[in-house]
C-alpha positions in Angstrom: -0.1 0.1 0.0 1.5 3.3 -1.1 1.2 5.7 1.9 3.5 8.6 0.9 1.7 11.8 0.8 -1.5 10.3 2.5 -3.1 11.4 5.8 -4.1 8.7 8.2 -6.0 9.2 11.6 -4.4 7.2 14.6 -6.3 6.9 17.8 -4.7 6.0 21.2 -1.3 7.4 19.6 0.2 8.3 22.8 1.4 4.9 23.7 1.7 1.2 22.9 0.6 0.1 19.3 -0.8 3.6 18.5 2.4 5.2 19.1 4.6 2.5 17.0 1.5 2.5 14.2 2.2 6.3 14.1 6.0 5.8 13.9 5.8 3.2 11.2 3.4 5.3 9.0 5.6 8.1 9.4 8.4 6.1 8.0 6.2 5.3 5.1 5.9 8.8 4.3 2.4 9.4 5.8 1.1 12.6 7.7 -0.5 11.2 10.9 -3.2 13.0 12.7 -2.7 11.6 16.3 -5.1 11.5 18.9 -4.3 10.5 22.5 -5.1 11.4 26.1 -1.8 12.0 27.4 -0.5 15.7 26.6 3.1 14.9 27.5 3.5 11.7 25.5 1.4 13.4 22.4 3.7 16.3 22.6 6.7 13.9 22.5 5.4 12.4 19.4 4.7 15.4 17.6 8.0 16.8 18.5 9.9 13.4 17.6 8.5 13.9 13.9 8.0 17.5 13.3 5.9 18.4 10.4 4.7 15.0 9.9 2.3 14.3 12.9 -0.5 16.7 13.9 -1.7 16.0 17.4 -4.9 16.4 19.5 -5.4 15.6 22.9 -8.8 14.0 23.6 -10.2 11.2 25.5 -12.6 9.3 23.1 -14.8 8.3 25.9 -15.6 12.1 26.4 -18.5 12.9 24.1 -18.2 16.6 24.1 -14.4 16.6 23.9 -14.4 14.2 20.9 -17.1 16.4 19.0 -14.8 19.3 19.5 -11.7 17.6 18.2 -13.5 16.5 15.2 -15.0 19.6 14.6 -11.1 21.1 14.8 -10.1 18.5 12.4 -12.8 19.4 9.8 -11.8 23.0 10.2 -7.9 22.3 9.6 -7.8 19.2 7.3 
Protein backbone atom coordinates (compact mmCIF):
# COMPACT_ATOMS: atom_id res chain seq x y z
CA UNK A 1 0.00 0.00 0.00
CA UNK A 2 1.39 3.40 -1.00
CA UNK A 3 1.19 5.79 1.95
CA UNK A 4 3.50 8.56 0.83
CA UNK A 5 1.57 11.81 0.83
CA UNK A 6 -1.50 10.26 2.47
CA UNK A 7 -3.04 11.42 5.76
CA UNK A 8 -3.90 8.79 8.36
CA UNK A 9 -5.82 9.19 11.63
CA UNK A 10 -4.49 7.15 14.57
CA UNK A 11 -6.31 6.95 17.89
CA UNK A 12 -4.48 5.90 21.03
CA UNK A 13 -1.30 7.35 19.55
CA UNK A 14 0.20 8.41 22.88
CA UNK A 15 1.47 4.95 23.72
CA UNK A 16 1.71 1.30 22.80
CA UNK A 17 0.43 0.06 19.48
CA UNK A 18 -0.90 3.48 18.44
CA UNK A 19 2.49 5.12 19.03
CA UNK A 20 4.32 2.40 17.09
CA UNK A 21 1.77 2.54 14.28
CA UNK A 22 2.32 6.29 14.04
CA UNK A 23 6.08 5.78 13.85
CA UNK A 24 5.74 3.21 11.09
CA UNK A 25 3.27 5.30 9.07
CA UNK A 26 5.56 8.32 9.24
CA UNK A 27 8.41 6.06 8.10
CA UNK A 28 6.34 5.23 5.02
CA UNK A 29 5.80 8.91 4.20
CA UNK A 30 2.31 9.43 5.62
CA UNK A 31 1.19 12.48 7.56
CA UNK A 32 -0.43 11.27 10.78
CA UNK A 33 -3.20 12.92 12.76
CA UNK A 34 -2.54 11.47 16.20
CA UNK A 35 -5.16 11.43 18.97
CA UNK A 36 -4.36 10.52 22.55
CA UNK A 37 -5.20 11.32 26.15
CA UNK A 38 -1.71 12.02 27.53
CA UNK A 39 -0.64 15.56 26.60
CA UNK A 40 3.01 14.97 27.48
CA UNK A 41 3.32 11.83 25.36
CA UNK A 42 1.38 13.33 22.46
CA UNK A 43 3.62 16.40 22.51
CA UNK A 44 6.70 14.15 22.48
CA UNK A 45 5.32 12.30 19.49
CA UNK A 46 4.80 15.53 17.54
CA UNK A 47 8.28 16.77 18.49
CA UNK A 48 9.85 13.48 17.37
CA UNK A 49 8.28 13.86 13.91
CA UNK A 50 8.17 17.59 13.11
CA UNK A 51 5.85 18.43 10.24
CA UNK A 52 4.76 14.82 9.88
CA UNK A 53 2.44 14.45 12.87
CA UNK A 54 -0.45 16.66 13.95
CA UNK A 55 -1.65 15.96 17.46
CA UNK A 56 -4.88 16.34 19.40
CA UNK A 57 -5.31 15.63 23.08
CA UNK A 58 -8.69 13.97 23.48
CA UNK A 59 -10.31 11.16 25.45
CA UNK A 60 -12.55 9.27 23.03
CA UNK A 61 -14.88 8.38 25.92
CA UNK A 62 -15.60 12.09 26.49
CA UNK A 63 -18.36 12.83 23.95
CA UNK A 64 -18.18 16.66 24.04
CA UNK A 65 -14.37 16.61 23.83
CA UNK A 66 -14.51 14.18 20.91
CA UNK A 67 -17.05 16.38 19.11
CA UNK A 68 -14.76 19.39 19.60
CA UNK A 69 -11.76 17.46 18.25
CA UNK A 70 -13.72 16.35 15.18
CA UNK A 71 -14.83 19.93 14.55
CA UNK A 72 -11.20 21.03 14.82
CA UNK A 73 -10.10 18.34 12.38
CA UNK A 74 -12.75 19.35 9.86
CA UNK A 75 -11.69 22.98 9.99
CA UNK A 76 -7.96 22.23 9.59
CA UNK A 77 -7.79 19.25 7.26
